[in-house]
N, C-alpha and C positions, 0 to 999 in steps of 0.2 A: 648027310652034312657037307662032304667033300664037294656035293652039286653047288649047296649051298656059299662054299667060300670062293669057289671059281666063278660064280656070277659075281661077286663083291669086285672079283680083281681084276676082272675080264670091267666091269664098270669105270673104277679108278682108272683102269689102264687107257680106256676109251676117253674119260674126263682130262686126263694129262694133257692126250695126244691133242683135241680139241683145242686147248688152252695154248698147248705148245702153235697148234698150226693158227691161232690168233693173233698170238703175239708175234709172229712170226711173218705173218698177213701184214699185221699193222706195223710192225718195224718196216717191211717193206716200203707200207705205206707213206709211213712219215720217212724214211729216208730216200724216198723219189717226191716227198712232198707231193700235198695234195691242197683243192682250192673248195669253197665252198663258196657261191657266188651269197647266198640267202639265207640266214640263219634267224632262228625266233628261240631265245628262253625266256619264258616266263616274258615279263614286260620289257627285256633288252632285246633290241632288234643290230644283227651282224649282216654288215655289208662287206664283199670282198676280202675273205678268210683266207689265209694262206697260212698254213704248218706245214714246216719241216723237221727232220731230224738229222741233225750235223754231228759236231762234237756236241755240241747244246742243241736245245731246241730254237727253231728259227720261228716267230712268227710275224705277222705281216696283217693287218688291219687297214682295210680303208674306211669305216666309217663306225662306227658302232654307237648306236641310239641309245641313252638311257636316260630321255627326257620325261618318259613316261614313269620310270622308275622312284626317280626323283620329286615325282609332283606330291609322294604325302612327305610331309617336310618333317623331318625328324625332331623330336622333341627332345633328344638328349643335350644337355648340358655340356662343358668341361669336361671330356671323358678320357682318363689315362689310358684306357686298355682300350681304347680304338687308335689312338697315338701307336701305342705299341703294338698292335695288329698291323699297323699301316706300313712301320719300319720292318715287319717279321716277311709281310707281303714285299717291300721293296728286294730286303735281302734273299730273300726267297725268287726272286725275280731275277737278279743279279745271280744268282746260283744257278740257276739251270735254264737261264735262255741265252744262247747265242748272241743272239739279235731279238730285239723287238721294237714294233712299230705300229702302233696305232695313231692315225694320221688324223683323223675326225672325231674326237668326240663329242657328242650331241649334248649336253648337258640340258637346257632348255631354247626357247627360241629365238635367245639372245645370247647366249654363252655357250661357245664352244670352247674344246681341249684337245690337247694331243701330247703324246708320250714314246718318246724314241730312246732306243738303247742301241750302239751298234759295236757293243764289245769293248769302248773303251769310255766311252761316254753317253753319260744319261742327261736325257734330255725333257722336261716336263713344262708344259704349258697350259697353265690353269686359269681363270679370272683372277685368283687371290693369288696364286702361286706361280711363280716364276724360278724355275731351277735347272741348273747346268752343272754337273758331276764329271770330273775325270775319276773312271776307274780303274784300280789294278788289283788282279786276280792271280795270285799264286799257287791256288788251291790250298793253303793254309792260312791266309789272309787275305780279308775283302779289306783295300783300301779306295776310300773315298776323298775327293779334294774338291771342296765347295770352290767354284769356279763363280757359280752366282747361284743364290738363291736369297729372292724379294718374296717375303710374304704381304702383298700389298693391302690385304685387310686390318692387318698387325701394325701395317707402317715401318716394317723392320727389314732390314738384309744381312744375311749371315754369309760369313766367310772361315774358311778355318777344315780341318780332317777329323775324317772318319775311319775308322777301322772296327772291321767286325775279322773277330777269330772265329775260325768255324769248327774247331779244334773245343777250344775251351766255351765255344758261342757265347762269347763276351762281345761287349759293344763298347766302345773307347772312344770319347771325341774330346776335341779342343776347337772351342768354335768363339768367333769374333763377332758379336752381333752389336747392329747400328739402329739408329732410325734414319729412312729413307730420306728426310730433310734434315736431319742434322747426325751428317757422317762423323762428326768429331766426336761424337758422343756414343760411348760405346762400353759392350758388356762381353766381360772373358767370361767363360764358360768351360770347364775342364772338369771331367767325371768317366765313370766308368758301368757298366751295367749289363748285368745277365738276361735283362728284360723282365726282372722280379724284383729285384731291388738294385737302386739309384745310388750312387755317391756322387756329392756334386761341389765341386769347388768354384766360386765366383768372384769376379771383383769389377768393378769399372773404370770409366775416366768419369772427367765430373758430365755429366747428364744432366741436359736443360728441360729435357719432357719424360714425361715416363707413361704418357696417355696412349702409348701405344699398348699398354698394358690395364688399359680402363675395362675394355668391352670385356674381358674375360675375369676380371673381379665383379664387375657389377651383374654379368651376364648368370652368376652361379647364384640359384635364389636363396638358398642359404644366406649368402653375405650381401646380398643386392645393396642393403641400406648401408652397410660399414662401408664397400666399394664405393658407394655413392657421396658419402661422407670424406672418405680419404681423398678423395680426388677433386671432390669440389671445396673443399673447406681446409686442407691444407695446401700450400703454392711455397713455391721457392725458385731462387735462381739455380740452381745447381745442385746436384745429388751424386756422391761418389760414395760405391760400394768398397771398404775397406780390406774386410775380408768376409767371406760367406762359406759355409760349412753345413752341407745338408745330406742327408740319406732318408730317401723316399722308396717305399712299396709301391708298386705299380700295378694297385689297384685299383678300381673303381672307388670303394671303399675305405682303404686304406689309405691312399697317396696323402691327401689335403695331412690328415691327422699326424700322418709320419713326418712329414714336411715341417710342422710345426715345434710337432717333440723333441725333432732331432736337427733343428735349425740354431745355427750360431751366427748369429751376422752382424758386420759392425759397420755402420756407414754415416759418413758426416755429411750432412747438409746446410749451403751456405745460403744466407739470408732469408729463414723460412718466414712465411706469414701463415698465420691459422685465424681463419673467419669463423669464428662460432655462429656470427648473422651476418646477414647484409647487409641490417641495419645500420650494423657498429663497425668501428675501423677494426683492423685484424692486430693480432698478438706477433708483434715481429720481433725477432733474436739478431743479432750479426751472424752465427753458427747454430746448430744443433748438431749433438752427438747422437745418435739413433743405435740402438743393439735391441737384437731377438734372440734369445734365449731361454729356456726353460718355460717355453710356452706363454713369452711374455715379451712384449714391443714397448720400450720406452725410447722416448727422448727428451735427453737434457739439452735444457734450453742455455745461452751463453749471452749474456748482456742483454736475456728480452725486456723487450716495453710493449706498454698497452697505452697508446697517444706517447705522454709526458711524464706517466709514472712505469718507475724501474721494477722488474720482476724479478731481479735474480733470485735463483732460487726455484722457480718455476719448472715446471718438468709437465709431459704427456705420457699416458699408460695405455698401452690398450691388451687386456687381461681376459682371461676366460677365453680364449680364441677358439677351444675345440665345442664351448656349449654355448654360451650366450654372448657372444664378445660385447666386452666392455672397453670403453676409452673415457679414461679418468683422464681431464685436466686439471694440473694443478696448478693454481698461480696465486703466488705468495709475493707479498710485497710490505719491507717495513718502513716504507719512505714516500706513502702515494697522497693523493689529495682526495675529498671524496668530492667528485664534482660530478659533472653528467658524464662522464665514460663511464665512472662505476657504476651510474643509478641506471644507465643506458645495458649497460652489462647484463645489472640484476633486471632489468624490467622485462629481456628479451626469452627468462625464463618464468615470467608473469610474479615477478619479486619487487614489489613496491614498496621500500620502508618508507615509514612517517617522520624518517630525517629527510632534513631540504636540505641542510650546508652543514659541514664542518669545518672550523676556521683552522685547527692544526693538522698537522700531518697524522695517517692514520696509519696502521699497521693490520695488512690485510693478507688474509688465509683462505683461500676457497678452493675446493671442490669437487669440479664439475663432471658428474658422469652421465653416459650415454650405452644404455645395454641394447644391444640391436637384437632383436627377437625377427623370428619368422613370420613373414607376411602381417607386419605391425608397424608401428612408426614407432622408435628409440624411445624406453622409458629413461627419462629424464629425472637426476638428483642433483641438489645441492646441497654442500654439505659446506659447515667452514664459521670465521670467525673475519671483525671488522673490529677493531680496540683503538681507542685514542686514548690521552688521556690530558687533560688541562687546557681545555678547549673550548671555542663557545659555538653553539651547535644551535639548531634550528628544528624544531619539530612540530610538522602540521604549523607550521608559520609562524610559532612559537618561538622568539628567543631565550636559550639558555646557555647556562654555563654548569661544565661538569666537569670533577676531579677527574673521574674514571668514566667510559662509554663503552661498553661491550655488548656487541650485537653478535648472535649466534644463529645460524640458517641450519634450518632442517628440514631441506625438500624432498619430499617421497612419491611413490605414484597414488597413493593412496592417502598422504596427510603431507600439509605445508607448512610448518611453525617457524616462524622468529620471535627469538627472545631478543629484550634488550634489556641488560642490567646498567644501573647507572649509581654512580657513588656524589656523594655533595653537590646536587643538581640544583642549580639555584636559577630562577626564574624574574630576572630585575632584582628588586627589593622584594620580591612578594613571597616565593617559597625558600625552602630550601630542605632536600629529601634526597633521601634513596630511594630508586625507581627497580622495580622488575616487573615488566611488562612481556607478556604474549602473544603476539599475533597469529592467528588461525587464520591462514590464507584460501584455507579451502570455503570455510564456516562464514568466513568474513567479520569474525570479532577479535577484541581485544581486551585484553582483562590485565588491569596495573593493579599493584600492590606499591606503596608509597611508603617508606618509611619515615616519618616526619621529624626534620630539627628543629623545621620552622616552617609558618606559613602565617603571613600578615599581607593584611590586605585594606590598607588607610583608605580614607573619603578624601584626603590629599593625591591627587593621582602624579604629581611631583616623586613624592615620594617613591609612589610604587613602580613608578617607568624607569627609575633611576639604575642603570644598568650596574650587573654587579659587578665588583671589582675583589679579585681574591685577593689583593695586598690592602683590604680595606681598614684592616684590623691595625695595621701599620700607620697608615693614613688616622685612624681615630686616636690610636696614641700620641701620634704625630700635635694633632689638632688638641686634646686635651692638654699639652705642655704648651700649644700658642694660649690656650682660652686662660690657662694656670700667670704664665707672663703681663697677658693682659690686665686682668686682675688687680693685679700688684702694680699696676701705670696708672695712678690716680687721674692723669690728662689724658687717658685714652678718649677717643671722642664717642657720641652716643651713636653717629651714622656706623661707624666701626663695631662697635658693639652688637647693633643690628645685623649685618652683617654677617659677623660671626653666629649670633644665635641661630639664621634662617640655616646654614650649611651644618649648623652642630645637629638642627633639629633631624637631620637627614638621618642621621647616627643613633638617635634616642632609643633605648629601650622602653620596652612597655611598662615596667616601673618606672622609668622616669618621667614618662609622659601623664601616667595618672598623678604626676603630681602638679602637671599643669592643668591652666583652665582651658575649658573648649571653647568659651564664649567670646566671641570677638573683644579684644582689648578696645577700650576708649582713646581716642584720640588725643593728644593733648596738645594746646597751641600755646605754648605759656612765654611767650616775649611782646617786648610792647609795640604790639603791632601796628597801633595808632602813632607809632615815631618811626615807621620802616619807611626807605624810599619807595617809589612804586615798583623801581627795577627788583628791589631785595623782596619787597610783598608776593609781586609775580614769581620769583624763583622759589619762594618757600611756597606758595602754593600748588605749583606744580611737583614739589616734593609732597606734598600733602595729597596730592590726587595720584603719585605714582605708590604710597605706599596704601591710600586704600584698595587698590587693586591688589598688594600683594596679600591682603588678611585674607583666610583662611580658615573655616572651621576643618580642626585636625580631632579625629579620633578612628579608630581600629574598625572595620566592618568586619573583618574575622581571624583573629591571633588565635595559635594553637604552638603548641608544642611536642617535644616529644613526650613529657610529665602528662599532658592534658590530654594529648590524643595523638598517640605513640603508630600508629596506621592508618591508612584509609584507600578504600579498596576504589578501584573507579570502573567500571563495565564500557565498554562502545560495543553496537551491533553497527556494520556497515553491509549486511549480505545483501539489502536493499539499497542500491547506489541512489534511489527519491528518497528514501527517509531513514538516516544514520540517526540510530537512538543513542546516548548517554546516559549512565544513571551514576551518582556514588550515591549508595546507600545510606553508608555511616552517618549524614549530615541533609538525608534527604532531598538532594539535589538529583534534577533529573532534565533531560535536554535532548533536542533532536535537530536534524536539518533537514528539511523539506519543503521542495519546491524553491531553492534557494533561499529560503525562510529559517533564519537559527532560532531558536526556541530554546530558552532554561525556565526551569520551574524549580521553585522552593515550594516542596510538598509539605511540608513541615517544616514552618520557622522555628518550633520548640526543638527541632534536636540542633539547628543554628546557634539557640540563642546560648548554651555551654559557652561556646567558642566566640562569640562576639558582643565584644566591649561595646559597639554601638548599638545592640536592640539592649543592652541592659544600661544605657545611658538613658536610654528614651524611652525603658520600659515597655518594651515590646518582647512578650511570650508567646503567644501564639497567632499564627496565621500563616497566610500562604502568597507566595508570588507568582505572578507568570509575566517574563519578558519575553519580546519576541523583535526580533528586526532583522532585516534583507543585505543592510549593508554596513550595519554598526555608527550611523549618522543618522536615521530616522529610529526612532529606538521605540517601539509601544508597549504598554506595561499592565498588569491589574495587579491589586494588592486585597487581599482580605486580611485584615485582622481581627483578633477577639481575646476575650478577657483581658481587655483595655482597662488600665485604672487610672482615667486622666477626671481633669475634675469640669465637663462636660457633661449640661442635661438637656432633652430633648423638650419643649414646650409642657409634655405631660406629666414632666418632674422625675421621668426616669433616663439614671446614669447610664451616658451613652459607652458601652463598654465592646461595641461592635463596630467594625469602620471596613468600607469597600470603599478605593479608589481606582479610579481606571483614567490613563495619560501617554502623551508620547514626549520623547525628547529627540530635539532636533540642534544636535552641534551644543550651543550655549542657550537653548529653550528649555525649558521645560515646563511644562502644562496638565493639568490631573485634574480630576472632578469626580465627588461622589456621584451616584446613581440619579439622586432627588437633589444634585447642585448646591444642598447645603452646605459644602466645601469646597470652594474652587482655588487650586495654586495654581500660583504663575511665577517664572522664574526663567527671566531673559535679559544675560548677560549677571551686571553687578545687582541688579533688581529681583528683589523677591515679593510678591505680593498671593495673600493669603485671605480669601473672605469667608466668612460665616455667616450662615442665615438661619434665624430660628433657632438657635441656640443658646443657652443659659450657663453662667461662668460661676463657679463656687472658687469665692477666692482663700477662704476659709481653707480647703482641699488643696488649694495650688499652692498657699503657704505652708502648708504642713505635708506638700507631698514628700515621698523618700524617692522618688524617680532623681537619679543623678542630676539629668539634664536641671532640674527644677532646683532642686539642693543648688546647684553650683550658682544657676539663673541668681537666686536668693542671696550668696554668700558675696561677703565683701572681698573684692579681686583681692585688695592688698591692705591687709588694716594699718600697717604700720606709716603706711603714704600719709604725710602731713595732708590736711584738708586746702582745698585751693578758696582762698579769698573771692569776697565780691568782686575786687576790683579783678582779678585774675582771671574772672571768671567774665566777666565784662570785656577784658582784652581778647579773649576767647573769643567770645561772641563776635565780638567785629572780624574777625579772620576768617570766621565760619562763613558771613555774611559775604564777605567778598570774594569767599572762594566761590560760594554756589551762585556767585553772579557769575564769575570766570568761565564755572562749567555751562551755564547755559547760554554765554555767548559764544564758546566753543564747541557747541552741540554735543556736551561730553555726556554719558549717561551716569550720573553720580550712583553711590552704592547705597543703594537702598532695601530695607525690609519693613513693609509695610503689611499690616494685618488690617482687615476690615472686617467689623460684624452691625448685623441689622438683626432690630428688635431682640434683642438679647435683655437679660437681668442678671445683675452680679449680685452672688452673696458674700457679705461679708459681716463676719461676728453671728450676728442673728438678725441682720437686717438684709432687704432684698432690696436692688437698685435698679429699677426697672429704665432701661433707656433704649431711645429710638435706635442711635445708631455708636457705633465706635470705630474712632479710627485712628491705630497705632504707627507710629514711623519709627522707626533706626536708621540715622542717619548722621555723619559727621560723629561718632560718637555720642552720641545726645539720643534721647528716648522721647517723643514727643505723643501727648496722647491728647484725642479731641474727642468728646461724647455728648450727647446729647437728648433732649427728652423734651419733647413740645418744644417750647419755647426757650428753653434753658438750655445754655451752653454752656462745657465743662472743657477746659484745656490745663495738661498737665506736662510738664515739661521735666524730663529727668537728666541732671546737669551733673556728670560725675555722680557724687552723694548725693546729691541736694533736689529735690522732686517739688517746683514752683508749681501751684495750682492757682486756675484763675477759674471762677463758677459764675455765672450769669443769669438772672430771669429765672429763676427753677422757684417754681409755684411750694404752696402750701399745701398741696395735695401732696406733691410729692417727696415733701420732707413724713408727712403723716404715713404715709404710705412703708418710704423708708425705713424709719423707727419705728413703726405700727404702733401710732400715736393717734390723738386727737386734739390736741390742745392748741393746733393753730386751723387759722381759717381762715383763707385768702391771701391775698401778699404778692410781695417779691423777694429771692432772696438773690444777693450777692455775695461771693468769697474768695477772698484770695489771700497767697500765704505762701512759703516755704517750708520745708520738710529739712530738717538738717541736724544732723548728730542726735537721730532719736526724738526731736522736738520739732514741733507742729508750731510756727508762728503764724497768726492769721488776721485778717481782716474782717468781719461779718455786716454786709447793710441790710436794712428788713425796711419795706416800704410796705403803708397800708394793709396791714397783718394785723389779727386779731389772735389774740391767748385769750385760750378759757382752759379750764381744770385742769389749769395750772398748780401743783399745791403750794410750790413758794409764793406765787402772787394771789392766790386765796388768804394767805397766811399776812401778809402784806396789807390786805385788805382789812382782814378782821383788826389787823392792831390799827390801824387807819378808825377803826370803827370803835375802839376802847379809848380815844381821845377826845374826849369832848370837843375843844377847841377846833378839832381837825372835821369831825362830822358834820361843825356846822360848814366848814367850807368845801365839805368833800361833794363831787360831779355826782348827779344823780345815776347818772349811767354805768356810775363805775361800779362794777361785781355783778351789776345785771348779766349782761352777755357777754363779759367777761374784758381783758384791757386791749384795747385798739390804740396799734400802735401805726404814726405817722411816716416814721421815720425812723431807723435807730443804726448807733453804729458801734460796734464791739472790738477790742482788741483783746486779742487771748493766745494762751499758747498752751503745748499739751508735751507733756512726757511721760514718761512710764506712772510716773506716781501720783503727779497734779494737774487741772487744770487749772488755767491762772486768767484771770480777768484782769488787765492791766486797766481798760478805760471802758466802761458801759455807758454809754448816753443812748436813751432811749428817749423819743418822745412822744406822745399820746395825746388823746384829746381829751382825756381827765386825768391825766396825771404823766409828770414825768418822771425818769425814773434816771441815775447816773450813780458811779461808784466803781469798785472794783472789788477783787476778790478771787476765792481758790476753792478747790473742791477737791480732795483726796479721792484719785481713781477708785482706790481697793477697798477704800470705806465708804464712801461716799458723803464726807463729810463734809458742810462745808462752813467756811470763815469767810465772808463778805459784809462791806461796808456800802451802803447804796444812801443814798440821798432822795427824799420823795418830794415831788412838787405835786400838789394838790390844788392850790391859787397861785393863777399866773395874771402879771401885770393888775393886780390890785391894793397897791401899797398908797394908794389915795384914802384908803379907810382902814391903814394901819393901825392908826391912834385910836379904833375904836373894839378893837382885838384886843381882849386881854394874853396876853404875853407869859407864861411862866418858866419862859429859858428852853423848850424845846421847839418854839416856832423861831426859822432865821428868817430873816429878809435876805432874799437875791438878790443881786447887782442888776436883774431884769426883772426886779418886781415880782421876784416868784416868792412865794413863801413854802418852805422845804421845811423838813425834820430829817436828823440821820437814825436810817434802821442799823441796828445789828441782825445778821443772818445765819445761826448757826443750827446745828442740828444735823440731819440727812438730809436727802433730796425725799426721801417718802416722807421723812419724820421732819421738817424745818421746825427750827423755832425763833420768831421775831422779837425786837426789842429798840425800842427808842431808847438813845444814850446819846451824852455830850462830852463822855469823857474821851481824853484827846489819846491813850492809849489804846483803849478799846479800837478808836477810829485808825488808829495807823496799824492796828495788830494784822489785820490781814496783807496791806502793803509791805510790811515789811518779812509778812511770810513769801508773798510775790518775790520780791527779789532775791530772798535768797534762794529762791525756785530757780527765778528765770534770771535769762541776761533781760536789759530792760525790751519788752515787748518792741514799743511803737519808733524806737533806733532801729532794731533789726528791720521792721516793715518797710520804714523808710529807704534803707538797700533793697531789700523784696523788691519794693515798687518802682527803684529806679533800674534793677537791673533787667525785669520784666516790661519795661518800656523801652529798653533799649534794644530787646531780643525782638521786639515787633516789628 
C-alpha cells in the first residue's frame, strides 16, 4: 500500500512541476513577447499577431479577417444580453490589456474596422460605430469619458461619463444623446447597473425627430405593426420627456416586460398630428401630455381638432403592452357637424351610415381600437355614439326632422352593427314615428321597427311634400284665430277666404277632411258678364284659368295612427349591391333596386285597405300593384284588381269583378290600358281621358252603390245653396264661352275630364238603353254627355243642379227595345227638356209613327164605336193597323208623384188628339181630358149630320168630341163628357202639381240655344 501512495505523490509532484515549467515558460515567452505571422482559428484569420505581457497584456494585430465568420447572418433581433456581454468584454479589455491594437478588421469585401487602446484612450472605428473614450483606471474604478461616440445606424451621437466599479462590479453612467442632424435635440440618461438590473432616469430637451428609434422598434417581430403605426401615424413638432424612471432586468426575456412594468414616464408633445388614414385629415392638437405608467401609455390632447371639429376631451391610450398591445383612440366632441369629415372618418373603417346629412350640431363619442397581433394585421374595433337633437337629417337621401337621433356603433372583428334610434321623426308632412334601426354591416342587412304616431300620404303632393315645421302647432293656433277673426268680418273678400282655405287645408286632420267633398267643386261665374268691359272680362278669365289649375282631388292614400297601426317593421337586404331588397310585411309591401331600376310591389292590397282612405273611397279591396322606375320621372306600373263591385258588365252579361291595367307615368302624363284595350286611360296635364269599349253600364247599381266616391258624386254639394236662375246660368254660359275662346287663342290646355264609351248598353230600372257611343266631358264645372244610337243623337248638359236634355232622331225600334214594348212602329222621336229640383220638364216631338196595341188608344177607339154619329164619320183604317201619327207634340213634366201632360197635340191620318192630363206614378191612375177629332174639313155637310150636343165643330172645320180618360194605364176607362168641371179637373190637378210647363220649356229652349 505504501508503494501505491508513493506513486500517487510522485505523479502529483511531476504534474505540478510540469505546470510550473509551462507557466514559467509561458511567462517568459509573454514577457519577451512573441509574434505569429498567420493564425487561423475556425473561420477567423489572424495576420501579424504580437502578444506581450508587461504590467498588463499588450496585443497588436495587423489584420483580423472575420468576413467568413460574418457571412452567416444573425437572425437575432434586439438582444439586451448581447449588449451586456459587449459591455463586459469592453470592461475586460480595459482591465486586462495595457495596450490593444487591431489595425484592420475585415468585416466583408467593402467594410473594415479597427480597435485601438493605448492605455489612456480607446478608439473604435466600425462602419456604424465611431468612438473615442478617455480612460482613467485607478485599480478601483474605471472611468470612461466619452470624447466621441457616433452610432451611425441610429443616427445619434453620445457624450458623457461611464464609471465601472471593479469592487462592486456596478456600472454608472451619465450620458447625453442627440441625433446627428439635430444636435439641439438631447436625451439625458442617468443610471446604474450591475449588468443584471438597470435603474435609469431620463429626460430630454425638445426633440423634433425620434426616427432614430424606429428601426429598433419596428425590427422587433412582436411589435413590428405597433412600431410602424406609432412612427407612421403619429407626427409632432417637438417631443420633450419631462421625467422618466425605469428599472429593467437585463435578460433577453425579461428586459422589455420589466421596462414596461416599471416605467413611469411623463412627456409633453407639441402640435401632435394623428393620422388615422392617409385619405383623411389628421387629428391635431396644440399640445399633448404623454404618460406611461402601470403598463399603460396615455396621450391627453389639449385643444384637439379634427378639421373644423373641436375634439376637447379626446385622448389616445395604448394598453396591454405585454400581451397584445391595443391602441385606443377616444374621439369626443360636444360641438361637431355631421359632414364629410365625420363620414370619411367612419368610412376608413368600412362604416357607411345611411345618414347623409344633419343640420344641427352633433355630440360625438367614438372609441377606435387597434389590437396588434404578431404576424397579422391589426384587429380594428369601433364603438361609440353620435347623438343630435331637434335636427333636420337626411337618411338615404330622404329629408327628415327628428327630435332625438342616436347612432350607436358596435364594430368588432366578427360583427359589425350600427344601431340608430330616433324619436318624433317626421318625413315632410307624411310620417311621424319613433324608429329603431339595426344595420348589420357584415351581412349587409337593415331591420327597422317603427312606432307609429302618424303616417299620412295624400293624393295632393303639395300636402305630402310640405316640410315639417316643429312650431306648426303654434302656427295652426294662430291660423285658427285668424280664421275666427275673418268669420266675424262680414266684409271679408271672397279671394281672401279662398287663400285662407288653401293654407288651412295643409293642417286639416283626417276627421276634418272626411267632412269635405272629394270631387272638384263646380265653378260659378255669377256676375253680369255681358256688361263687363273687355279688360275686366279678360282679367276675370285669367283668374278663372288660374283657379282651374289649382283644383285638385284630395284624398289620403294611406293614413295610420298609433291606434290603428301601432308598429311597422321594415327589412332591407343590400348584401348584393346589384339587387337590394326591401320588405314591409305588415302591409304587404316589397321592393328592390336592380340594374338601376327601382321596383315597389303592393303584394296584397287587402293589407293596405284598412289604412287607405283612398282604397275605401273608390271601393278597391283586393289586388296587387307593381311599380318600376329608373329615374322617378318615367314610371311603369301594372295593377291587378279583383272582387270589384262596380256597375260594369261585359257583353255576355257577366259582372266585371276583375280588372288589369298596365301603363306608364312620365312627369304629368299618365297612360294606362287593359290587356285587351277595353279600357284606356290617358292623363296629360289638366286633361284626363278614359275610353271604354264593349262594356255595359248599370245605372241602377250606380245610383244605389255604397262606394263612397259614387255616393259623394250623387250627393248634393250644398243643399242649402240657392239654385241659380236661368238668367244667371245664361250669364255664366256667356263667360264660359269667352273663356274657352281665350284658351284656344292662347294655346292653353283646359282642364277637362273626358269619358268615351263605344258599344254600350245602359240599364236604368228595368230598361236597357243601347248606345253606339257615349262621350262625357267635365269642363268649367259643367258636365256634357253626348250619346248616339244609329241616327239618334242625345245631348245632356249638367249645369249646377240642372240637367238639360236634347235628343233627336231616335227610332221607334229604339223606344220599343228600351222600354220592352211593341206598341210603336217606325217613326222618329225627339225630346228636349230640363231636370231641376227633382222635376223634369220636357217637350216630345213625334213624326210618322204608328201606335198599336196601346190599351188607352184601343179604349178610345172602342168608345168611338159606341157613338153612332161618330161611327158614321170614323176612318175605316182607324183601329185596324193602329193609330198612325203624322206629327205629334207633347209638353209634359215628371216629378216623384206625377207625370203631367200640359199639352198633347197629335195629328194623325185617321184621328187628331189634343188635350192635357196627369198620371200618378205610384198607382198608374189616369186623369186626362182629350179632344178627339175623327172628321176634318167637313163643315160643308155639317147641316146634314144629327148633332146631340157631344159633337163640336172646330175652327178648322174639324168635328171633335171631349173624352175623359180615368182608371189606370192597364185598365183605362173612357167616356164622353161635356161637363166643364170634368174637363177642367185634370188641368187643375196639373197646376197644383207643376209650374206652368210651357213657360219653363220656353226658358229651357232659350238657355239651350244660348249654350250652342
